[in-house]
C-alpha positions in Angstrom: 35.2 13.9 -2.4 35.1 16.4 0.4 38.9 15.8 1.0 39.6 15.9 -2.7 37.9 19.3 -3.2 39.4 20.9 -0.1 42.9 19.5 -0.9 42.7 20.6 -4.5 41.8 24.2 -3.6 44.6 24.4 -1.0 47.1 22.7 -3.3 46.6 25.3 -6.1 45.4 28.3 -4.0 42.8 29.4 -6.5 39.0 29.0 -7.1 36.9 26.5 -8.8 37.8 27.5 -12.4 41.5 28.2 -12.0 42.2 24.8 -10.5 41.6 23.1 -13.8 44.9 24.2 -15.2 46.3 21.0 -13.8 44.1 19.2 -16.4 42.6 21.8 -18.8 40.6 19.1 -20.8 38.2 18.9 -17.8 37.8 22.6 -17.2 34.1 22.3 -18.3 33.6 20.7 -14.8 34.5 24.0 -13.3 32.2 26.0 -15.5 29.4 23.5 -14.8 30.0 23.8 -11.0 29.8 27.6 -11.3 26.5 27.5 -13.1 25.2 24.9 -10.6 26.2 27.2 -7.8 24.4 30.1 -9.4 21.1 28.2 -9.6 21.5 26.9 -6.1 22.2 30.5 -4.8 19.0 31.7 -6.5 16.5 29.1 -5.2 18.0 27.8 -1.9 17.7 31.2 -0.3 13.9 31.2 -0.9 13.7 28.6 1.9 15.4 31.0 4.2 12.9 33.7 3.1 10.0 31.4 4.1 11.7 30.6 7.4 12.2 34.3 8.2 8.5 34.9 7.5 7.5 32.2 9.9 10.0 33.5 12.5 8.5 37.0 12.3 4.9 35.9 12.5 5.9 33.8 15.5 6.7 36.9 17.5 3.3 37.0 18.9 1.3 35.5 21.8 -0.8 33.2 19.6 0.5 31.4 16.6 -1.6 32.3 13.5 -1.7 28.7 12.2 -3.3 27.3 15.3 -7.0 28.1 14.6 -9.6 27.8 11.8 -11.3 31.2 12.3 -9.0 33.3 10.0 -9.8 34.8 6.6 -7.7 32.3 4.8 -9.4 29.2 6.3 -12.0 27.1 4.5 -15.2 25.5 5.9 -13.4 22.1 6.0 -10.7 23.3 8.3 -10.2 21.3 11.5 -7.1 20.7 13.5 -5.6 17.2 13.4 -5.7 17.2 17.2 -9.4 18.1 17.3 -10.7 15.5 15.0 -10.9 12.9 17.7 -13.5 15.1 19.4 -15.8 15.2 16.4 -18.7 12.8 15.9 -17.7 10.2 13.3 -18.8 7.0 11.6 -17.4 4.6 9.1 -19.2 3.6 5.9 -17.3 1.0 3.9 -13.7 2.0 3.9 -14.4 5.7 4.4 -14.6 7.6 7.7 -17.0 10.6 7.9 -16.9 13.4 10.4 -19.7 15.8 11.5 -18.2 19.3 11.3 -20.5 22.1 12.4 -23.6 20.1 11.3 -22.1 19.2 7.9 -20.8 15.7 7.0 -17.4 15.5 5.4 -15.3 12.5 4.4 -12.0 12.4 6.2 -10.0 12.9 3.0 -11.8 16.2 2.4 -10.9 17.7 5.8 -8.0 20.2 5.8 -5.6 21.2 8.5 -5.1 24.8 9.7 -1.3 24.4 9.5 -1.5 23.3 5.9 -4.0 26.0 5.0 -1.8 28.7 6.6 1.2 27.4 4.5 -0.7 27.2 1.2 -3.4 29.9 1.5 -1.7 32.5 3.6 2.1 32.2 3.2 2.3 31.0 -0.4 -1.3 32.0 -1.6 -0.5 29.3 -4.1 -2.0 29.4 -7.6 -3.5 26.5 -9.6 -0.3 25.8 -11.5 2.8 26.9 -13.4 0.5 28.4 -16.0 -0.8 30.9 -13.5 2.3 32.5 -11.9 0.1 35.1 -10.2 1.2 38.2 -8.4 4.2 38.7 -6.2 3.8 37.9 -2.5 5.2 41.2 -1.3 5.7 39.9 2.3 7.9 37.2 0.9 9.7 39.7 -1.4 10.6 41.6 1.8 11.9 38.6 3.6 13.8 37.5 0.5 15.4 40.9 0.2 16.3 40.9 4.0 18.0 37.5 3.7 20.0 38.7 0.6 21.1 41.8 2.6 22.3 39.6 5.4 24.2 37.4 2.9 25.9 40.4 1.2 27.1 42.1 4.4 28.4 38.8 5.7 30.6 38.0 2.7 31.4 41.4 1.1 34.8 41.6 3.0 35.9 38.2 1.9 36.4 34.8 3.5 38.3 36.2 6.5 35.2 38.3 7.6 32.9 35.4 6.7 35.0 33.1 9.0 34.2 35.4 11.9 30.5 35.5 11.1 30.2 31.8 11.0 31.6 31.4 14.5 28.1 32.5 15.4 26.0 31.1 12.6 27.7 27.6 12.8 27.8 27.3 16.6 24.5 28.9 17.6 22.3 26.2 15.9 24.0 23.6 18.2 22.7 25.5 21.2 19.2 25.7 19.7 19.3 22.1 18.6 20.2 21.0 22.1 17.4 23.1 23.6 14.9 21.6 21.2 16.2 18.1 21.9 15.8 18.5 25.7 12.3 19.8 25.2 11.5 17.0 22.7 12.6 14.1 24.8 10.4 15.3 27.7 7.2 15.0 25.6 4.9 12.0 25.7 5.5 9.7 22.8 9.1 10.8 22.3 10.5 7.4 23.1 8.4 5.8 20.4 9.5 8.5 17.9 13.2 7.9 18.7 12.7 4.1 18.5 11.2 4.6 15.0 14.2 6.7 14.0 16.8 4.2 15.3 15.1 1.0 14.0 16.3 0.2 10.5 14.2 -1.4 7.8 16.8 -3.4 5.9 14.4 -4.4 3.2 14.4 -0.8 2.0 18.0 -1.3 0.8 16.6 -3.0 -2.3 14.8 0.3 -3.1 16.9 2.5 -5.5 15.1 5.6 -4.1 16.9 5.0 -0.7 20.3 5.1 -2.4 19.3 8.2 -4.4 18.2 9.9 -1.2 21.4 8.9 0.5 23.5 10.4 -2.3 21.4 13.6 -2.1 21.9 13.9 1.6 25.6 13.6 1.4 26.1 15.8 -1.6 24.1 18.7 -0.2 25.1 18.2 3.4 28.8 18.2 2.4 28.5 21.0 -0.2 30.0 18.9 -3.0 29.9 19.8 -6.7 29.4 23.6 -6.5 33.0 24.8 -6.0 32.5 26.1 -2.5 34.9 23.6 -0.9 37.6 24.4 -3.5 37.1 28.1 -3.0 37.3 27.9 0.8 40.2 25.5 0.7 42.1 27.9 -1.5 42.3 30.4 1.3 44.2 27.9 3.6 47.9 28.1 4.1 49.8 25.8 1.8 51.1 23.6 4.7 47.7 23.4 6.5 46.8 19.9 7.5 43.7 19.7 5.2 43.6 15.9 5.6 43.0 15.9 9.3 40.6 18.8 9.1 38.6 17.2 6.4 38.1 14.1 8.5 37.1 16.1 11.5 34.6 18.3 9.6 33.0 15.3 7.9 32.7 13.5 11.2 31.1 16.5 12.8 28.8 17.1 9.8 27.3 13.6 9.8 27.3 13.5 13.6 25.2 16.6 13.6 22.8 15.1 11.1 22.5 12.0 13.4 22.1 14.2 16.5 19.4 16.4 14.9 17.4 13.3 14.1 16.7 12.8 17.9 15.4 16.3 18.2 13.1 15.9 15.2 11.8 12.4 15.8 11.1 13.0 19.5 8.6 15.7 18.4 7.3 13.5 15.6 6.6 10.8 18.1 4.7 13.3 20.3 2.7 14.4 17.2 1.8 10.7 16.4 0.6 10.1 20.0 -1.5 13.3 20.1 -3.1 12.6 16.7 -3.4 8.9 17.4 -1.7 8.0 14.1 1.3 5.7 13.2 4.6 7.6 13.2 5.2 6.6 9.5 2.1 8.7 8.6 3.2 11.8 10.6 6.9 11.8 9.5 7.5 14.1 6.6 10.5 15.4 4.6 11.5 18.6 2.9 9.1 21.5 3.2 6.5 19.2 4.7 8.7 18.8 7.8 9.8 22.4 8.1 6.5 24.2 7.4 3.8 21.6 8.3 4.9 18.9 10.7 7.0 20.9 13.2 4.7 24.0 13.2 1.8 21.6 14.0 3.8 20.1 16.8 4.7 23.3 18.6 1.0 24.2 18.8 0.7 21.6 21.6 3.7 22.9 23.6 3.5 25.5 26.4 4.7 28.9 25.2 4.4 27.7 21.6 5.6 31.0 20.0 8.9 30.6 21.8 9.6 27.1 20.4 8.5 28.2 17.0 10.9 31.2 17.1 13.8 28.9 18.2 13.0 26.3 15.5 12.9 28.8 12.6 15.9 30.8 14.0 17.9 27.6 13.9 16.9 27.0 10.3 17.9 30.5 9.3 21.3 30.4 10.9 22.0 26.9 9.4 20.8 28.0 6.0 22.8 31.2 6.0 26.0 29.1 6.5 25.2 27.0 3.4 24.3 30.2 1.4 27.6 31.9 2.5 29.7 28.9 1.3 27.9 28.4 -2.0 28.0 32.1 -2.8 31.6 32.4 -1.8 32.4 29.4 -4.1 30.8 31.2 -7.0 32.4 34.6 -6.3 35.9 33.2 -5.8 35.8 31.1 -8.9 34.7 34.0 -11.1 37.0 36.6 -9.5 40.1 34.3 -9.7 39.3 33.6 -13.3 39.2 37.3 -14.3 41.3 38.9 -11.5 42.3 42.1 -13.4 38.7 43.0 -14.1 37.0 41.9 -10.8 39.4 41.7 -7.9 39.6 45.5 -7.3 35.8 45.7 -7.7 35.0 42.6 -5.7 32.5 44.3 -3.4 30.6 45.8 -6.3 30.7 42.4 -8.1 29.2 40.7 -5.1 26.5 43.3 -4.9 25.6 42.8 -8.6 25.5 39.0 -8.1 23.2 39.3 -5.1 20.9 41.7 -6.8 20.6 39.7 -10.0 20.0 36.5 -8.0 17.4 38.3 -6.0 15.6 39.4 -9.2 15.6 35.9 -10.6 14.5 34.5 -7.2 11.4 36.7 -7.4 9.9 34.0 -9.6 9.9 31.7 -6.6 7.9 34.1 -4.3 5.0 34.8 -6.7 1.7 33.0 -6.1 2.9 30.3 -8.5 6.4 30.4 -7.1 6.3 27.0 -5.5 6.0 25.4 -8.9 9.0 27.3 -10.1 10.9 26.4 -6.9 10.2 22.7 -7.6 11.6 23.1 -11.1 14.9 24.4 -9.7 15.0 21.7 -7.0 14.2 18.8 -9.3 16.1 19.8 -12.4 18.6 22.6 -12.0 20.3 21.3 -8.8 19.2 17.7 -9.0 21.0 14.6 -8.0 21.4 13.8 -11.7 23.4 17.0 -12.2 25.6 16.5 -9.1 26.3 12.8 -10.0 27.4 14.0 -13.4 29.7 16.7 -12.1 31.3 14.7 -9.3 31.9 11.7 -11.6 33.9 13.9 -14.1 35.6 15.8 -11.2 36.8 12.6 -9.7 37.9 11.1 -13.0 39.7 14.4 -13.9 41.9 14.3 -10.8 42.5 10.6 -10.4 42.9 9.6 -14.0 43.5 12.9 -15.8 46.0 14.8 -13.6 47.0 11.5 -12.0 46.2 10.2 -8.5 49.9 9.5 -7.7 50.9 13.1 -8.6 48.0 14.4 -6.5 49.1 12.2 -3.6 52.7 13.7 -4.0 51.2 17.1 -3.8 49.2 16.3 -0.7 52.4 14.9 0.9 54.2 18.1 0.0 51.5 20.1 1.8 51.0 18.0 5.0 54.3 16.1 5.2 53.0 12.6 4.7 50.8 10.4 2.4 47.1 9.9 3.4 45.9 6.4 3.7 45.7 4.5 0.4 42.0 4.1 0.9 41.4 7.5 -0.6 43.4 6.6 -3.7 41.3 3.5 -4.2 38.1 5.6 -3.7 39.1 8.3 -6.2 40.1 5.8 -8.9 37.4 3.2 -8.6 34.8 3.3 -5.8 33.5 6.9 -6.2 33.2 6.8 -10.0 31.4 3.4 -9.9 29.0 4.6 -7.2 28.2 7.7 -9.3 27.6 5.6 -12.4 25.4 3.1 -10.5 23.3 5.7 -8.8 23.0 7.7 -12.0 21.5 4.7 -13.7 19.3 4.1 -10.7 18.1 7.7 -11.0 17.3 7.4 -14.7 15.5 4.1 -14.2 13.4 5.5 -11.3 12.8 8.9 -12.8 9.2 10.0 -12.8 7.9 13.3 -14.2 7.8 16.1 -11.7 4.5 16.6 -9.8 3.7 18.9 -6.9 0.9 17.4 -4.7 -1.9 16.6 -7.3 -0.5 19.0 -9.9 1.1 17.6 -13.0 3.5 19.9 -14.9 2.8 20.7 -18.5 5.3 19.5 -21.2 6.9 22.9 -21.5 7.5 23.0 -17.7 9.5 19.8 -18.0 11.3 21.3 -21.0 12.3 24.3 -19.0 13.5 22.0 -16.3 15.5 20.0 -18.8 17.2 23.2 -20.0 18.1 24.1 -16.4 19.7 20.8 -15.9 21.5 20.9 -19.3 22.8 24.4 -18.7 25.4 23.0 -16.4 25.8 19.4 -17.6 26.5 20.4 -21.2 29.5 22.4 -20.1 31.6 19.2 -19.6 31.4 17.6 -23.0 31.1 21.0 -24.8 34.5 22.2 -23.3 36.1 18.8 -24.2 35.0 19.3 -27.8 36.3 22.9 -27.7 39.7 21.7 -26.4 40.1 19.2 -29.2 38.9 21.8 -31.8 41.4 24.4 -30.9 44.3 22.2 -31.5 46.2 22.4 -34.8 46.5 19.8 -37.5 44.4 16.9 -38.7 41.9 15.2 -36.5 44.4 12.6 -35.3 47.0 15.3 -34.7 44.3 17.2 -32.7 43.6 14.1 -30.6 47.3 13.5 -29.9 47.8 17.1 -28.9 44.8 16.8 -26.6 46.7 14.3 -24.4 48.8 17.2 -23.2 45.6 19.0 -22.2 44.5 16.0 -20.2 47.8 15.5 -18.3 50.0 18.5 -18.9 53.8 18.1 -18.2 54.1 20.3 -15.1 56.3 19.7 -12.1 55.4 19.9 -8.4 57.6 23.0 -8.1 55.7 24.8 -10.8 52.4 24.0 -9.0 53.8 25.2 -5.7 54.7 28.5 -7.2 51.0 29.0 -8.3 50.0 29.1 -4.7 50.4 32.9 -4.5 47.1 34.0 -2.9 47.6 35.7 0.4 46.7 33.2 3.1 44.3 33.9 5.8 44.3 31.9 9.1 43.3 28.4 8.1 40.9 27.8 11.0 38.6 30.6 9.7 38.3 29.0 6.2 37.7 25.6 7.8 35.1 27.1 10.1 33.3 28.5 7.0 33.4 25.0 5.4 
């Protein structure tokens, strides 16, 4: 799918809406991807705002989440590393600790890292019903990150390509530094062994396959139009086939490499806390804002390692934000060029400002509950599976996989391996359908920690998901409806909308966008 999207953009030289003139019946996929990108732009950047907050508070001699004597801490606060020094006893299946003369069950003790995250950073409310006040510190970091995004893409993909030479390469330096430090810690070998030792029985768990799909979709940036947009800036004869293989290999290789840096530290945490590694390992926000901040407390010069860690996250996240935002901007500008192309910088500013305003809902005291709605519904695996299934069907069966292969040969001078043709026609659609069914079968109502969302919260989430998914069938109905004649005549006329009679020469003439050096666009990808 990565190769398909990049090749499609390069083949037609236009953004994620314009490319569907090769099969207009499926143009709803383009509109759905644009809406999905808009939602992703709004909520993904909130993570960068949190990271920037942690980076700024790490510029100190002592990290603020390392002690329990702050105004945001409770009487049950005690570090996970200090619990082994407390007097304890076991009664039944429960362990009790003597904390400052008061007896607490182990389940009732809290951690200073978690309290800092929930009671200081988020100041989290009781639920979605209580959205609370804006967290002005987070409003400031969110605005700062949006400013960075705007000034990195306002001059177009050529300027963005130069910016990402730093934002894409600098994290490798930071990741290597963190890895070197991590493998020198006690317990690192056990953490890496846990990382590399597979549990094959988990292959029977549908959740594993759903997580795998989620990792690939978000890691490769599929289904949001960013790859189509960036590919459209390539020269027509650029070898997109070779570059797609290289970028995908580097992408997954980086994910594998980063696992060593993370699990070496998790192994150290498990050893220090005298816990199994499986209990210490976390995912999502738990890893970024709980597990790793807790680990750096035990390292010499802990503020330095905290700064490096969150700086790495910021630079990596900015790359993703650039690409998704560029995909949205390119698709809309290419669809309405007369109106927007001359005013592109103003349009980008408007998009950033409106996205910032909507994103304020995620940095209120109840913002985490809103964030989880976006994460679970608006940009969920279900939505991406839906979009990528129809995208793949549209090109392989609508436009025609043989015609698309002829187009790729016209660009790069030879046919790619037939494996891709088989994947686009059969394997990818079947995997999408299978995991889609898995997802529906395993679906459970959204919760956050112990909080259960009200029915209207789930309804809002459903509307967020349908806002993009409904575009695909709705546009198909529209295409049929706009044809003339009886219903059967409309359906027959629709066949020309599924596979229009256009030649390779006509398509080649569409590629009129001024080309920028291809390596810059690929670097941005």
